[in-house]
C-alpha positions, 0 to 999 in steps of 0.5 A, spaced: 875 896 268 880 903 267 882 906 274 885 913 275 892 913 277 893 917 284 900 919 283 905 920 278 911 916 278 918 920 278 922 917 273 929 915 275 927 914 282 930 908 286 924 906 290 917 904 289 912 910 290 905 909 292 900 909 286 893 908 290 890 912 296 890 908 303 883 905 302 885 902 295 892 900 298 888 896 303 883 893 299 889 890 294 893 888 300 888 884 303 886 881 297 892 878 295 895 877 303 894 869 302 898 868 296 905 866 299 910 868 294 909 873 288 914 872 282 914 877 276 917 873 270 920 879 265 925 880 260 927 887 256 927 884 249 921 880 246 922 873 243 926 870 248 921 865 250 919 869 257 911 866 257 914 859 255 918 860 261 912 863 266 907 857 263 912 851 265 914 854 271 907 855 274 906 848 271 912 845 274 910 848 281 903 845 280 906 838 279 910 839 286 903 840 289 903 847 290 897 852 289 899 856 283 896 862 280 898 865 273 897 872 271 898 874 264 899 882 264 901 882 257 895 887 255 896 888 248 899 881 246 896 876 251 899 869 250 897 865 256 890 862 254 893 860 247 899 856 251 895 853 256 889 851 251 884 854 254 882 860 250 875 859 250 874 860 257 872 866 260 872 870 267 866 870 271 864 876 276 859 875 281 858 882 283 863 882 288 869 878 285 872 876 279 873 868 278 879 866 275 879 861 269 881 854 272 886 849 268 888 842 270 888 841 278 885 848 279 891 852 276 888 859 277 889 863 270 887 871 269 889 874 262 886 880 258 885 874 253 879 872 256 876 879 255 877 880 248 871 879 243 876 874 239 884 873 238 885 878 233 882 884 237 887 889 239 887 893 245 889 900 244 890 903 251 895 908 254 899 907 260 893 909 266 888 904 263 893 898 263 895 900 270 887 900 272 886 893 269 892 890 272 890 893 279 883 890 278 886 883 276 890 883 283 884 887 287 878 884 285 880 877 282 878 871 287 885 868 288 884 865 295 890 862 298 896 860 293 903 858 294 905 862 288 903 867 283 907 867 277 906 874 273 908 874 266 909 881 263 910 883 256 917 885 254 920 891 256 921 896 263 914 900 261 907 900 264 906 893 266 912 891 270 912 898 273 905 897 275 906 890 278 912 893 282 908 899 285 902 895 286 905 889 290 909 891 295 911 885 298 913 882 291 918 876 292 922 878 286 923 878 278 926 872 274 929 875 268 929 871 261 934 872 256 937 868 250 945 867 249 946 872 244 950 879 246 944 884 244 939 880 248 944 880 254 945 887 254 937 888 255 937 883 261 942 887 264 937 893 263 932 889 266 936 887 272 938 895 273 930 896 273 929 891 278 934 894 283 932 901 281 925 899 284 928 895 290 925 889 287 929 883 289 932 879 282 931 871 284 935 870 278 937 870 270 934 864 266 938 863 259 933 860 254 934 857 247 941 855 250 943 850 244 940 845 240 941 838 240 940 834 233 935 829 234 938 825 229 945 825 230 946 827 237 950 833 235 949 840 239 949 846 235 949 853 239 944 857 235 945 863 239 952 862 242 951 859 249 953 861 257 952 869 256 946 868 261 951 865 266 956 871 264 951 876 265 948 873 272 955 873 274 957 880 272 951 883 275 951 879 282 945 875 281 943 868 281 943 864 275 937 859 274 940 855 269 940 854 261 934 851 257 936 848 250 932 850 244 927 844 243 922 844 237 917 840 242 917 846 247 915 850 241 910 845 238 907 844 245 906 852 246 902 852 240 898 846 241 896 848 248 899 843 251 905 845 256 911 842 255 913 840 262 905 837 263 906 833 257 914 831 258 916 832 265 921 826 265 924 829 259 931 832 260 928 839 259 923 837 264 928 835 269 932 842 267 925 846 269 924 842 275 931 843 277 930 851 276 924 851 280 928 847 286 933 853 286 928 858 286 924 855 292 931 854 295 932 862 294 926 864 297 927 859 303 934 862 304 931 869 304 925 868 309 931 865 314 935 871 313 929 876 314 927 871 321 935 872 323 934 880 321 938 880 315 937 884 309 
């Protein structure tokens, strides 16, 4: 699976440099040319629920009749197979292409988790090996025609999100997940600046774990403060996509492999996810209209 990198990225560069030879670049671009929208979900801090947001966005889009792919590029800690309850599935190759695992209603899923001997096996790789694996996932998987490819990356602004930004030249943008406390917000600002240095659009910030409502007395408690994600979005001049409250059922559904929005799409939190998806689609549509009119 490892692939060698062709060029070294200059740190601090404000643009995304080519990391492939022209032929490789063409092969990858052709393989994903029928994916209409490609979105990276990222955070600069672990433990903010980024994978939960990615999974529920993918399932919410599926509910709306979209063709969706979900790519887990967390090489060291892949969690998507567990959260979808499909850990026993495998990626199958036919000598030419890799066939993705299929979830309900043909959600196409690719993750390093499908390639490990067991869920306790570590992946001990340096950067070039990780980029080679990600490149193969994009170039050799039979993605077919999709409305959306949601890409879940590990925390930070290192190899994996950088590889995605460099390999997918027409990426629509990033969604940044944060929690309300100040230390997480500082990291979300770094994630925004990461995207800007690479000339990748920021589709918006999601404030996760924003308040907890007691199921017994109905009282709301702001466990990690509230409103910080919205404040950061305003300061950084990027869209704010919404607040997802802390709900124990979301945690349980992820552990049980039953995505929350799939099981409880009509709940209050399910409605928040749907509103978020509607806003993302609206942003993408307005971006396309801007392009047609000759805007930025």
